[in-house]
All heavy atoms as atom14 arrays in JSON, in Angstrom:
{
  "sequence": "MNKFYNETLNKLENEISELEIETNFSVQKIETAIKFIIHSLTDLKKFVLKNDFD",
  "atom14_mask": [
    [1, 1, 1, 1, 1, 1, 1, 1, 0, 0, 0, 0, 0, 0],
    [1, 1, 1, 1, 1, 1, 1, 1, 0, 0, 0, 0, 0, 0],
    [1, 1, 1, 1, 1, 1, 1, 1, 1, 0, 0, 0, 0, 0],
    [1, 1, 1, 1, 1, 1, 1, 1, 1, 1, 1, 0, 0, 0],
    [1, 1, 1, 1, 1, 1, 1, 1, 1, 1, 1, 1, 0, 0],
    [1, 1, 1, 1, 1, 1, 1, 1, 0, 0, 0, 0, 0, 0],
    [1, 1, 1, 1, 1, 1, 1, 1, 1, 0, 0, 0, 0, 0],
    [1, 1, 1, 1, 1, 1, 1, 0, 0, 0, 0, 0, 0, 0],
    [1, 1, 1, 1, 1, 1, 1, 1, 0, 0, 0, 0, 0, 0],
    [1, 1, 1, 1, 1, 1, 1, 1, 0, 0, 0, 0, 0, 0],
    [1, 1, 1, 1, 1, 1, 1, 1, 1, 0, 0, 0, 0, 0],
    [1, 1, 1, 1, 1, 1, 1, 1, 0, 0, 0, 0, 0, 0],
    [1, 1, 1, 1, 1, 1, 1, 1, 1, 0, 0, 0, 0, 0],
    [1, 1, 1, 1, 1, 1, 1, 1, 0, 0, 0, 0, 0, 0],
    [1, 1, 1, 1, 1, 1, 1, 1, 1, 0, 0, 0, 0, 0],
    [1, 1, 1, 1, 1, 1, 1, 1, 0, 0, 0, 0, 0, 0],
    [1, 1, 1, 1, 1, 1, 0, 0, 0, 0, 0, 0, 0, 0],
    [1, 1, 1, 1, 1, 1, 1, 1, 1, 0, 0, 0, 0, 0],
    [1, 1, 1, 1, 1, 1, 1, 1, 0, 0, 0, 0, 0, 0],
    [1, 1, 1, 1, 1, 1, 1, 1, 1, 0, 0, 0, 0, 0],
    [1, 1, 1, 1, 1, 1, 1, 1, 0, 0, 0, 0, 0, 0],
    [1, 1, 1, 1, 1, 1, 1, 1, 1, 0, 0, 0, 0, 0],
    [1, 1, 1, 1, 1, 1, 1, 0, 0, 0, 0, 0, 0, 0],
    [1, 1, 1, 1, 1, 1, 1, 1, 0, 0, 0, 0, 0, 0],
    [1, 1, 1, 1, 1, 1, 1, 1, 1, 1, 1, 0, 0, 0],
    [1, 1, 1, 1, 1, 1, 0, 0, 0, 0, 0, 0, 0, 0],
    [1, 1, 1, 1, 1, 1, 1, 0, 0, 0, 0, 0, 0, 0],
    [1, 1, 1, 1, 1, 1, 1, 1, 1, 0, 0, 0, 0, 0],
    [1, 1, 1, 1, 1, 1, 1, 1, 1, 0, 0, 0, 0, 0],
    [1, 1, 1, 1, 1, 1, 1, 1, 0, 0, 0, 0, 0, 0],
    [1, 1, 1, 1, 1, 1, 1, 1, 1, 0, 0, 0, 0, 0],
    [1, 1, 1, 1, 1, 1, 1, 0, 0, 0, 0, 0, 0, 0],
    [1, 1, 1, 1, 1, 0, 0, 0, 0, 0, 0, 0, 0, 0],
    [1, 1, 1, 1, 1, 1, 1, 1, 0, 0, 0, 0, 0, 0],
    [1, 1, 1, 1, 1, 1, 1, 1, 1, 0, 0, 0, 0, 0],
    [1, 1, 1, 1, 1, 1, 1, 1, 1, 1, 1, 0, 0, 0],
    [1, 1, 1, 1, 1, 1, 1, 1, 0, 0, 0, 0, 0, 0],
    [1, 1, 1, 1, 1, 1, 1, 1, 0, 0, 0, 0, 0, 0],
    [1, 1, 1, 1, 1, 1, 1, 1, 1, 1, 0, 0, 0, 0],
    [1, 1, 1, 1, 1, 1, 0, 0, 0, 0, 0, 0, 0, 0],
    [1, 1, 1, 1, 1, 1, 1, 1, 0, 0, 0, 0, 0, 0],
    [1, 1, 1, 1, 1, 1, 1, 0, 0, 0, 0, 0, 0, 0],
    [1, 1, 1, 1, 1, 1, 1, 1, 0, 0, 0, 0, 0, 0],
    [1, 1, 1, 1, 1, 1, 1, 1, 0, 0, 0, 0, 0, 0],
    [1, 1, 1, 1, 1, 1, 1, 1, 1, 0, 0, 0, 0, 0],
    [1, 1, 1, 1, 1, 1, 1, 1, 1, 0, 0, 0, 0, 0],
    [1, 1, 1, 1, 1, 1, 1, 1, 1, 1, 1, 0, 0, 0],
    [1, 1, 1, 1, 1, 1, 1, 0, 0, 0, 0, 0, 0, 0],
    [1, 1, 1, 1, 1, 1, 1, 1, 0, 0, 0, 0, 0, 0],
    [1, 1, 1, 1, 1, 1, 1, 1, 1, 0, 0, 0, 0, 0],
    [1, 1, 1, 1, 1, 1, 1, 1, 0, 0, 0, 0, 0, 0],
    [1, 1, 1, 1, 1, 1, 1, 1, 0, 0, 0, 0, 0, 0],
    [1, 1, 1, 1, 1, 1, 1, 1, 1, 1, 1, 0, 0, 0],
    [1, 1, 1, 1, 1, 1, 1, 1, 0, 0, 0, 0, 0, 0]
  ],
  "atom14_positions": [
    [[53.11, -37.19, -34.8], [51.72, -37.3, -35.21], [50.92, -36.11, -34.68], [50.15, -35.52, -35.42], [51.14, -38.63, -34.72], [49.68, -38.81, -34.97], [49.33, -39.14, -36.69], [47.61, -39.41, -36.65], [0.0, 0.0, 0.0], [0.0, 0.0, 0.0], [0.0, 0.0, 0.0], [0.0, 0.0, 0.0], [0.0, 0.0, 0.0], [0.0, 0.0, 0.0]],
    [[51.1, -35.78, -33.4], [50.32, -34.68, -32.83], [50.62, -33.36, -33.53], [49.72, -32.56, -33.76], [50.59, -34.54, -31.34], [49.91, -35.63, -30.54], [48.92, -36.2, -30.99], [50.43, -35.92, -29.38], [0.0, 0.0, 0.0], [0.0, 0.0, 0.0], [0.0, 0.0, 0.0], [0.0, 0.0, 0.0], [0.0, 0.0, 0.0], [0.0, 0.0, 0.0]],
    [[51.9, -33.12, -33.86], [52.26, -31.89, -34.55], [51.6, -31.82, -35.92], [51.0, -30.8, -36.28], [53.78, -31.79, -34.69], [54.23, -30.54, -35.37], [55.73, -30.48, -35.52], [56.12, -29.23, -36.29], [57.53, -29.22, -36.63], [0.0, 0.0, 0.0], [0.0, 0.0, 0.0], [0.0, 0.0, 0.0], [0.0, 0.0, 0.0], [0.0, 0.0, 0.0]],
    [[51.67, -32.9, -36.68], [51.06, -32.93, -38.0], [49.55, -32.74, -37.88], [48.94, -31.97, -38.63], [51.37, -34.25, -38.72], [50.74, -34.34, -40.08], [51.34, -33.72, -41.16], [49.56, -35.03, -40.26], [50.76, -33.79, -42.42], [48.97, -35.1, -41.51], [49.58, -34.48, -42.59], [0.0, 0.0, 0.0], [0.0, 0.0, 0.0], [0.0, 0.0, 0.0]],
    [[48.93, -33.45, -36.94], [47.48, -33.35, -36.73], [47.09, -31.91, -36.4], [46.16, -31.37, -36.98], [47.04, -34.3, -35.63], [45.63, -34.07, -35.18], [44.56, -34.53, -35.95], [45.34, -33.4, -34.01], [43.25, -34.3, -35.57], [44.04, -33.17, -33.61], [43.0, -33.62, -34.38], [41.71, -33.39, -34.01], [0.0, 0.0, 0.0], [0.0, 0.0, 0.0]],
    [[47.81, -31.3, -35.47], [47.48, -29.92, -35.07], [47.67, -28.93, -36.2], [46.85, -28.03, -36.38], [48.32, -29.51, -33.86], [47.88, -30.21, -32.59], [46.71, -30.56, -32.44], [48.81, -30.43, -31.7], [0.0, 0.0, 0.0], [0.0, 0.0, 0.0], [0.0, 0.0, 0.0], [0.0, 0.0, 0.0], [0.0, 0.0, 0.0], [0.0, 0.0, 0.0]],
    [[48.74, -29.1, -36.98], [48.96, -28.21, -38.12], [47.85, -28.36, -39.16], [47.36, -27.37, -39.71], [50.32, -28.5, -38.76], [51.49, -28.05, -37.92], [52.83, -28.47, -38.49], [52.86, -29.2, -39.51], [53.86, -28.08, -37.91], [0.0, 0.0, 0.0], [0.0, 0.0, 0.0], [0.0, 0.0, 0.0], [0.0, 0.0, 0.0], [0.0, 0.0, 0.0]],
    [[47.45, -29.6, -39.43], [46.39, -29.87, -40.4], [45.06, -29.29, -39.91], [44.33, -28.65, -40.68], [46.25, -31.38, -40.65], [47.51, -31.88, -41.1], [45.18, -31.68, -41.69], [0.0, 0.0, 0.0], [0.0, 0.0, 0.0], [0.0, 0.0, 0.0], [0.0, 0.0, 0.0], [0.0, 0.0, 0.0], [0.0, 0.0, 0.0], [0.0, 0.0, 0.0]],
    [[44.76, -29.47, -38.65], [43.52, -28.94, -38.08], [43.51, -27.42, -38.11], [42.5, -26.81, -38.5], [43.33, -29.45, -36.66], [42.06, -29.0, -35.94], [40.82, -29.44, -36.72], [42.03, -29.53, -34.53], [0.0, 0.0, 0.0], [0.0, 0.0, 0.0], [0.0, 0.0, 0.0], [0.0, 0.0, 0.0], [0.0, 0.0, 0.0], [0.0, 0.0, 0.0]],
    [[44.61, -26.8, -37.73], [44.68, -25.34, -37.75], [44.52, -24.79, -39.17], [43.84, -23.8, -39.38], [46.0, -24.85, -37.16], [46.03, -24.99, -35.66], [45.0, -24.99, -35.0], [47.23, -25.13, -35.12], [0.0, 0.0, 0.0], [0.0, 0.0, 0.0], [0.0, 0.0, 0.0], [0.0, 0.0, 0.0], [0.0, 0.0, 0.0], [0.0, 0.0, 0.0]],
    [[45.16, -25.44, -40.14], [45.04, -25.01, -41.53], [43.58, -25.12, -41.99], [43.06, -24.2, -42.62], [45.93, -25.88, -42.43], [45.88, -25.5, -43.87], [46.76, -26.39, -44.72], [46.58, -26.09, -46.2], [47.27, -27.04, -47.05], [0.0, 0.0, 0.0], [0.0, 0.0, 0.0], [0.0, 0.0, 0.0], [0.0, 0.0, 0.0], [0.0, 0.0, 0.0]],
    [[42.93, -26.22, -41.67], [41.53, -26.41, -42.05], [40.64, -25.36, -41.4], [39.78, -24.77, -42.06], [41.07, -27.83, -41.67], [39.61, -28.17, -41.95], [39.33, -28.05, -43.44], [39.3, -29.57, -41.46], [0.0, 0.0, 0.0], [0.0, 0.0, 0.0], [0.0, 0.0, 0.0], [0.0, 0.0, 0.0], [0.0, 0.0, 0.0], [0.0, 0.0, 0.0]],
    [[40.84, -25.12, -40.12], [40.04, -24.1, -39.43], [40.23, -22.72, -40.04], [39.26, -21.97, -40.21], [40.38, -24.1, -37.95], [39.86, -25.31, -37.2], [40.32, -25.37, -35.74], [41.3, -24.68, -35.38], [39.69, -26.1, -34.98], [0.0, 0.0, 0.0], [0.0, 0.0, 0.0], [0.0, 0.0, 0.0], [0.0, 0.0, 0.0], [0.0, 0.0, 0.0]],
    [[41.47, -22.39, -40.39], [41.73, -21.09, -41.02], [41.09, -20.98, -42.39], [40.51, -19.93, -42.74], [43.24, -20.85, -41.13], [43.88, -20.58, -39.79], [43.23, -20.14, -38.85], [45.17, -20.87, -39.7], [0.0, 0.0, 0.0], [0.0, 0.0, 0.0], [0.0, 0.0, 0.0], [0.0, 0.0, 0.0], [0.0, 0.0, 0.0], [0.0, 0.0, 0.0]],
    [[41.16, -22.04, -43.18], [40.54, -22.01, -44.51], [39.04, -21.85, -44.4], [38.44, -21.07, -45.17], [40.87, -23.31, -45.27], [42.31, -23.42, -45.71], [42.67, -24.76, -46.31], [42.01, -25.78, -45.98], [43.61, -24.8, -47.11], [0.0, 0.0, 0.0], [0.0, 0.0, 0.0], [0.0, 0.0, 0.0], [0.0, 0.0, 0.0], [0.0, 0.0, 0.0]],
    [[38.42, -22.52, -43.46], [36.96, -22.41, -43.3], [36.6, -21.01, -42.76], [35.61, -20.43, -43.2], [36.43, -23.54, -42.41], [36.55, -24.87, -43.17], [34.98, -23.28, -42.0], [36.18, -26.09, -42.37], [0.0, 0.0, 0.0], [0.0, 0.0, 0.0], [0.0, 0.0, 0.0], [0.0, 0.0, 0.0], [0.0, 0.0, 0.0], [0.0, 0.0, 0.0]],
    [[37.41, -20.47, -41.86], [37.14, -19.12, -41.36], [37.22, -18.09, -42.48], [36.38, -17.2, -42.57], [38.13, -18.77, -40.26], [37.92, -19.56, -39.13], [0.0, 0.0, 0.0], [0.0, 0.0, 0.0], [0.0, 0.0, 0.0], [0.0, 0.0, 0.0], [0.0, 0.0, 0.0], [0.0, 0.0, 0.0], [0.0, 0.0, 0.0], [0.0, 0.0, 0.0]],
    [[38.25, -18.2, -43.31], [38.38, -17.29, -44.45], [37.22, -17.45, -45.42], [36.74, -16.47, -45.99], [39.7, -17.54, -45.17], [40.92, -17.1, -44.39], [42.23, -17.44, -45.07], [42.21, -17.77, -46.27], [43.27, -17.38, -44.4], [0.0, 0.0, 0.0], [0.0, 0.0, 0.0], [0.0, 0.0, 0.0], [0.0, 0.0, 0.0], [0.0, 0.0, 0.0]],
    [[36.78, -18.67, -45.6], [35.67, -18.94, -46.5], [34.4, -18.27, -46.0], [33.63, -17.71, -46.79], [35.45, -20.46, -46.6], [34.32, -20.95, -47.48], [34.61, -20.57, -48.94], [34.16, -22.44, -47.34], [0.0, 0.0, 0.0], [0.0, 0.0, 0.0], [0.0, 0.0, 0.0], [0.0, 0.0, 0.0], [0.0, 0.0, 0.0], [0.0, 0.0, 0.0]],
    [[34.19, -18.27, -44.71], [32.99, -17.64, -44.13], [33.0, -16.14, -44.37], [31.95, -15.53, -44.58], [32.9, -17.96, -42.65], [32.56, -19.4, -42.36], [32.53, -19.73, -40.87], [32.85, -18.85, -40.05], [32.18, -20.87, -40.54], [0.0, 0.0, 0.0], [0.0, 0.0, 0.0], [0.0, 0.0, 0.0], [0.0, 0.0, 0.0], [0.0, 0.0, 0.0]],
    [[34.18, -15.54, -44.38], [34.29, -14.1, -44.61], [34.08, -13.77, -46.07], [33.41, -12.8, -46.42], [35.67, -13.6, -44.14], [35.79, -13.74, -42.63], [35.91, -12.16, -44.57], [37.2, -13.53, -42.1], [0.0, 0.0, 0.0], [0.0, 0.0, 0.0], [0.0, 0.0, 0.0], [0.0, 0.0, 0.0], [0.0, 0.0, 0.0], [0.0, 0.0, 0.0]],
    [[34.65, -14.6, -46.97], [34.67, -14.29, -48.4], [33.39, -14.64, -49.14], [33.07, -14.02, -50.14], [35.83, -15.04, -49.07], [37.19, -14.61, -48.58], [38.32, -15.45, -49.12], [38.06, -16.37, -49.92], [39.47, -15.21, -48.74], [0.0, 0.0, 0.0], [0.0, 0.0, 0.0], [0.0, 0.0, 0.0], [0.0, 0.0, 0.0], [0.0, 0.0, 0.0]],
    [[32.66, -15.63, -48.7], [31.54, -16.16, -49.48], [30.22, -15.92, -48.77], [30.07, -16.22, -47.6], [31.72, -17.68, -49.7], [33.02, -17.91, -50.22], [30.7, -18.21, -50.66], [0.0, 0.0, 0.0], [0.0, 0.0, 0.0], [0.0, 0.0, 0.0], [0.0, 0.0, 0.0], [0.0, 0.0, 0.0], [0.0, 0.0, 0.0], [0.0, 0.0, 0.0]],
    [[29.25, -15.41, -49.51], [27.92, -15.17, -48.97], [26.94, -16.28, -49.34], [25.96, -16.49, -48.66], [27.37, -13.83, -49.45], [28.13, -12.67, -48.87], [28.65, -12.75, -47.77], [28.22, -11.6, -49.62], [0.0, 0.0, 0.0], [0.0, 0.0, 0.0], [0.0, 0.0, 0.0], [0.0, 0.0, 0.0], [0.0, 0.0, 0.0], [0.0, 0.0, 0.0]],
    [[27.18, -16.98, -50.41], [26.28, -18.01, -50.91], [26.51, -19.29, -50.13], [27.55, -19.9, -50.22], [26.49, -18.21, -52.42], [25.46, -19.08, -53.05], [24.12, -18.71, -53.11], [25.82, -20.29, -53.6], [23.18, -19.5, -53.7], [24.88, -21.11, -54.19], [23.55, -20.72, -54.24], [0.0, 0.0, 0.0], [0.0, 0.0, 0.0], [0.0, 0.0, 0.0]],
    [[25.54, -19.72, -49.34], [25.73, -20.8, -48.39], [26.03, -22.15, -49.02], [26.85, -22.9, -48.51], [24.53, -20.91, -47.45], [23.37, -21.25, -48.18], [0.0, 0.0, 0.0], [0.0, 0.0, 0.0], [0.0, 0.0, 0.0], [0.0, 0.0, 0.0], [0.0, 0.0, 0.0], [0.0, 0.0, 0.0], [0.0, 0.0, 0.0], [0.0, 0.0, 0.0]],
    [[25.4, -22.51, -50.14], [25.65, -23.8, -50.78], [27.08, -23.84, -51.3], [27.79, -24.84, -51.13], [24.64, -24.08, -51.91], [25.02, -25.34, -52.66], [23.23, -24.19, -51.36], [0.0, 0.0, 0.0], [0.0, 0.0, 0.0], [0.0, 0.0, 0.0], [0.0, 0.0, 0.0], [0.0, 0.0, 0.0], [0.0, 0.0, 0.0], [0.0, 0.0, 0.0]],
    [[27.53, -22.76, -51.9], [28.91, -22.68, -52.38], [29.88, -22.79, -51.22], [30.91, -23.46, -51.31], [29.13, -21.37, -53.13], [30.53, -21.24, -53.7], [30.74, -19.9, -54.37], [29.87, -19.03, -54.33], [31.88, -19.71, -54.98], [0.0, 0.0, 0.0], [0.0, 0.0, 0.0], [0.0, 0.0, 0.0], [0.0, 0.0, 0.0], [0.0, 0.0, 0.0]],
    [[29.57, -22.15, -50.13], [30.41, -22.19, -48.94], [30.53, -23.62, -48.4], [31.62, -24.09, -48.08], [29.81, -21.28, -47.86], [30.68, -21.09, -46.66], [30.01, -20.31, -45.54], [29.39, -19.02, -45.97], [28.82, -18.24, -44.86], [0.0, 0.0, 0.0], [0.0, 0.0, 0.0], [0.0, 0.0, 0.0], [0.0, 0.0, 0.0], [0.0, 0.0, 0.0]],
    [[29.42, -24.32, -48.35], [29.41, -25.71, -47.87], [30.2, -26.61, -48.79], [30.99, -27.45, -48.34], [27.96, -26.2, -47.69], [27.28, -25.43, -46.56], [27.93, -27.7, -47.43], [25.78, -25.62, -46.5], [0.0, 0.0, 0.0], [0.0, 0.0, 0.0], [0.0, 0.0, 0.0], [0.0, 0.0, 0.0], [0.0, 0.0, 0.0], [0.0, 0.0, 0.0]],
    [[30.02, -26.47, -50.1], [30.76, -27.29, -51.06], [32.27, -27.08, -50.94], [33.05, -28.03, -50.96], [30.32, -26.98, -52.49], [28.94, -27.49, -52.82], [28.46, -27.06, -54.2], [29.05, -26.13, -54.8], [27.48, -27.67, -54.67], [0.0, 0.0, 0.0], [0.0, 0.0, 0.0], [0.0, 0.0, 0.0], [0.0, 0.0, 0.0], [0.0, 0.0, 0.0]],
    [[32.67, -25.84, -50.8], [34.09, -25.53, -50.66], [34.64, -26.06, -49.34], [35.74, -26.61, -49.29], [34.34, -24.02, -50.78], [33.77, -23.57, -52.02], [35.81, -23.68, -50.75], [0.0, 0.0, 0.0], [0.0, 0.0, 0.0], [0.0, 0.0, 0.0], [0.0, 0.0, 0.0], [0.0, 0.0, 0.0], [0.0, 0.0, 0.0], [0.0, 0.0, 0.0]],
    [[33.88, -25.93, -48.27], [34.31, -26.45, -46.97], [34.48, -27.97, -47.04], [35.45, -28.52, -46.49], [33.3, -26.08, -45.89], [0.0, 0.0, 0.0], [0.0, 0.0, 0.0], [0.0, 0.0, 0.0], [0.0, 0.0, 0.0], [0.0, 0.0, 0.0], [0.0, 0.0, 0.0], [0.0, 0.0, 0.0], [0.0, 0.0, 0.0], [0.0, 0.0, 0.0]],
    [[33.59, -28.65, -47.73], [33.7, -30.11, -47.89], [34.97, -30.46, -48.65], [35.67, -31.41, -48.28], [32.44, -30.68, -48.57], [31.25, -30.6, -47.61], [32.68, -32.12, -49.03], [29.92, -30.91, -48.26], [0.0, 0.0, 0.0], [0.0, 0.0, 0.0], [0.0, 0.0, 0.0], [0.0, 0.0, 0.0], [0.0, 0.0, 0.0], [0.0, 0.0, 0.0]],
    [[35.3, -29.69, -49.67], [36.55, -29.93, -50.42], [37.76, -29.76, -49.51], [38.7, -30.56, -49.56], [36.64, -28.99, -51.62], [35.67, -29.33, -52.72], [35.75, -28.32, -53.87], [34.65, -28.59, -54.87], [34.64, -27.59, -55.95], [0.0, 0.0, 0.0], [0.0, 0.0, 0.0], [0.0, 0.0, 0.0], [0.0, 0.0, 0.0], [0.0, 0.0, 0.0]],
    [[37.74, -28.72, -48.67], [38.84, -28.52, -47.72], [38.96, -29.7, -46.77], [40.06, -30.17, -46.47], [38.64, -27.23, -46.91], [38.82, -25.96, -47.69], [38.14, -24.82, -47.32], [39.67, -25.88, -48.77], [38.28, -23.62, -47.99], [39.84, -24.68, -49.47], [39.15, -23.55, -49.08], [0.0, 0.0, 0.0], [0.0, 0.0, 0.0], [0.0, 0.0, 0.0]],
    [[37.83, -30.18, -46.27], [37.82, -31.3, -45.32], [38.34, -32.57, -45.98], [39.16, -33.29, -45.4], [36.4, -31.5, -44.75], [36.01, -30.3, -43.87], [36.32, -32.82, -43.96], [34.55, -30.24, -43.52], [0.0, 0.0, 0.0], [0.0, 0.0, 0.0], [0.0, 0.0, 0.0], [0.0, 0.0, 0.0], [0.0, 0.0, 0.0], [0.0, 0.0, 0.0]],
    [[37.89, -32.84, -47.2], [38.36, -34.03, -47.92], [39.87, -33.96, -48.13], [40.58, -34.95, -47.95], [37.59, -34.22, -49.24], [36.15, -34.62, -48.94], [38.27, -35.26, -50.13], [35.23, -34.61, -50.15], [0.0, 0.0, 0.0], [0.0, 0.0, 0.0], [0.0, 0.0, 0.0], [0.0, 0.0, 0.0], [0.0, 0.0, 0.0], [0.0, 0.0, 0.0]],
    [[40.35, -32.79, -48.53], [41.79, -32.63, -48.74], [42.56, -32.88, -47.44], [43.59, -33.58, -47.43], [42.09, -31.23, -49.28], [43.53, -30.98, -49.51], [44.23, -31.53, -50.58], [44.44, -30.26, -48.81], [45.49, -31.15, -50.5], [45.63, -30.38, -49.44], [0.0, 0.0, 0.0], [0.0, 0.0, 0.0], [0.0, 0.0, 0.0], [0.0, 0.0, 0.0]],
    [[42.08, -32.34, -46.33], [42.74, -32.53, -45.04], [42.72, -33.99, -44.62], [43.73, -34.52, -44.11], [42.06, -31.68, -43.96], [42.22, -30.32, -44.25], [0.0, 0.0, 0.0], [0.0, 0.0, 0.0], [0.0, 0.0, 0.0], [0.0, 0.0, 0.0], [0.0, 0.0, 0.0], [0.0, 0.0, 0.0], [0.0, 0.0, 0.0], [0.0, 0.0, 0.0]],
    [[41.61, -34.67, -44.83], [41.52, -36.09, -44.48], [42.44, -36.94, -45.36], [43.05, -37.9, -44.88], [40.08, -36.58, -44.6], [39.12, -36.08, -43.54], [37.69, -36.51, -43.89], [39.5, -36.59, -42.17], [0.0, 0.0, 0.0], [0.0, 0.0, 0.0], [0.0, 0.0, 0.0], [0.0, 0.0, 0.0], [0.0, 0.0, 0.0], [0.0, 0.0, 0.0]],
    [[42.56, -36.56, -46.62], [43.47, -37.27, -47.52], [44.92, -37.13, -47.04], [45.67, -38.1, -47.0], [43.33, -36.75, -48.97], [41.98, -36.95, -49.39], [44.28, -37.46, -49.91], [0.0, 0.0, 0.0], [0.0, 0.0, 0.0], [0.0, 0.0, 0.0], [0.0, 0.0, 0.0], [0.0, 0.0, 0.0], [0.0, 0.0, 0.0], [0.0, 0.0, 0.0]],
    [[45.3, -35.9, -46.67], [46.65, -35.67, -46.15], [46.89, -36.47, -44.87], [47.95, -37.07, -44.69], [46.88, -34.19, -45.86], [46.99, -33.35, -47.13], [47.15, -33.94, -48.22], [46.9, -32.11, -47.01], [0.0, 0.0, 0.0], [0.0, 0.0, 0.0], [0.0, 0.0, 0.0], [0.0, 0.0, 0.0], [0.0, 0.0, 0.0], [0.0, 0.0, 0.0]],
    [[45.9, -36.49, -43.99], [46.02, -37.23, -42.74], [46.15, -38.74, -42.99], [46.96, -39.42, -42.39], [44.82, -36.94, -41.84], [44.84, -37.54, -40.44], [46.06, -37.05, -39.67], [43.57, -37.18, -39.7], [0.0, 0.0, 0.0], [0.0, 0.0, 0.0], [0.0, 0.0, 0.0], [0.0, 0.0, 0.0], [0.0, 0.0, 0.0], [0.0, 0.0, 0.0]],
    [[45.37, -39.24, -43.93], [45.43, -40.67, -44.28], [46.81, -41.03, -44.82], [47.38, -42.04, -44.41], [44.36, -41.0, -45.33], [44.38, -42.44, -45.75], [43.32, -42.73, -46.81], [43.39, -44.16, -47.28], [42.37, -44.45, -48.31], [0.0, 0.0, 0.0], [0.0, 0.0, 0.0], [0.0, 0.0, 0.0], [0.0, 0.0, 0.0], [0.0, 0.0, 0.0]],
    [[47.35, -40.19, -45.71], [48.68, -40.45, -46.25], [49.73, -40.47, -45.14], [50.62, -41.31, -45.13], [49.05, -39.38, -47.29], [48.29, -39.5, -48.59], [48.67, -38.36, -49.53], [47.84, -38.37, -50.78], [48.13, -37.21, -51.65], [0.0, 0.0, 0.0], [0.0, 0.0, 0.0], [0.0, 0.0, 0.0], [0.0, 0.0, 0.0], [0.0, 0.0, 0.0]],
    [[49.61, -39.52, -44.22], [50.57, -39.45, -43.11], [50.5, -40.69, -42.23], [51.52, -41.28, -41.88], [50.29, -38.2, -42.27], [51.24, -38.02, -41.12], [52.46, -37.4, -41.33], [50.92, -38.48, -39.86], [53.35, -37.25, -40.27], [51.8, -38.34, -38.82], [53.02, -37.71, -39.0], [0.0, 0.0, 0.0], [0.0, 0.0, 0.0], [0.0, 0.0, 0.0]],
    [[49.29, -41.12, -41.92], [49.11, -42.31, -41.06], [49.61, -43.57, -41.76], [50.29, -44.4, -41.15], [47.64, -42.46, -40.62], [47.4, -43.8, -39.96], [47.24, -41.34, -39.69], [0.0, 0.0, 0.0], [0.0, 0.0, 0.0], [0.0, 0.0, 0.0], [0.0, 0.0, 0.0], [0.0, 0.0, 0.0], [0.0, 0.0, 0.0], [0.0, 0.0, 0.0]],
    [[49.32, -43.71, -43.05], [49.79, -44.87, -43.77], [51.31, -44.92, -43.86], [51.9, -46.0, -43.84], [49.18, -44.9, -45.18], [47.69, -45.22, -45.25], [47.19, -45.06, -46.69], [47.4, -46.61, -44.73], [0.0, 0.0, 0.0], [0.0, 0.0, 0.0], [0.0, 0.0, 0.0], [0.0, 0.0, 0.0], [0.0, 0.0, 0.0], [0.0, 0.0, 0.0]],
    [[51.92, -43.76, -43.93], [53.38, -43.69, -44.03], [54.06, -43.87, -42.65], [55.1, -44.49, -42.55], [53.79, -42.36, -44.62], [55.27, -42.19, -44.85], [55.57, -40.86, -45.53], [57.06, -40.71, -45.74], [57.36, -39.41, -46.36], [0.0, 0.0, 0.0], [0.0, 0.0, 0.0], [0.0, 0.0, 0.0], [0.0, 0.0, 0.0], [0.0, 0.0, 0.0]],
    [[53.44, -43.35, -41.59], [54.09, -43.27, -40.28], [53.45, -44.12, -39.18], [54.0, -44.2, -38.09], [54.15, -41.82, -39.81], [54.91, -40.95, -40.76], [56.08, -41.18, -40.98], [54.26, -39.98, -41.36], [0.0, 0.0, 0.0], [0.0, 0.0, 0.0], [0.0, 0.0, 0.0], [0.0, 0.0, 0.0], [0.0, 0.0, 0.0], [0.0, 0.0, 0.0]],
    [[52.3, -44.68, -39.41], [51.54, -45.42, -38.39], [51.15, -44.52, -37.23], [51.53, -43.37, -37.16], [52.32, -46.63, -37.88], [52.46, -47.72, -38.94], [51.56, -47.84, -39.79], [53.48, -48.44, -38.92], [0.0, 0.0, 0.0], [0.0, 0.0, 0.0], [0.0, 0.0, 0.0], [0.0, 0.0, 0.0], [0.0, 0.0, 0.0], [0.0, 0.0, 0.0]],
    [[50.4, -45.09, -36.3], [50.01, -44.37, -35.09], [51.08, -44.55, -34.03], [51.81, -45.53, -34.02], [48.69, -44.92, -34.55], [47.5, -44.47, -35.33], [46.86, -45.35, -36.19], [46.99, -43.19, -35.2], [45.75, -44.96, -36.92], [45.89, -42.79, -35.92], [45.26, -43.68, -36.78], [0.0, 0.0, 0.0], [0.0, 0.0, 0.0], [0.0, 0.0, 0.0]],
    [[51.13, -43.6, -33.08], [52.07, -43.72, -31.96], [51.57, -44.74, -30.96], [50.44, -44.93, -30.74], [52.24, -42.37, -31.26], [52.99, -41.38, -32.13], [53.71, -41.82, -33.03], [52.83, -40.18, -31.88], [0.0, 0.0, 0.0], [0.0, 0.0, 0.0], [0.0, 0.0, 0.0], [0.0, 0.0, 0.0], [0.0, 0.0, 0.0], [0.0, 0.0, 0.0]]
  ]
}
C-alpha cells in the first residue's frame, strides 16, 4: 500500500509541477489539476477496494 500510495503521490506532484510550467492561464491550470487529482483518487480507490488496508 505504501509503495502504491507514494508512486501515485509522486506522479500527481510531477503532473501538477509540469502543468505549472506549461500553462499560464490559471483557470485552465486549476481545471487540469483537478482532473489529475480525480484520476489519482480513482486509482487509489480501486487499489484499496482490491487490496484493503494494511
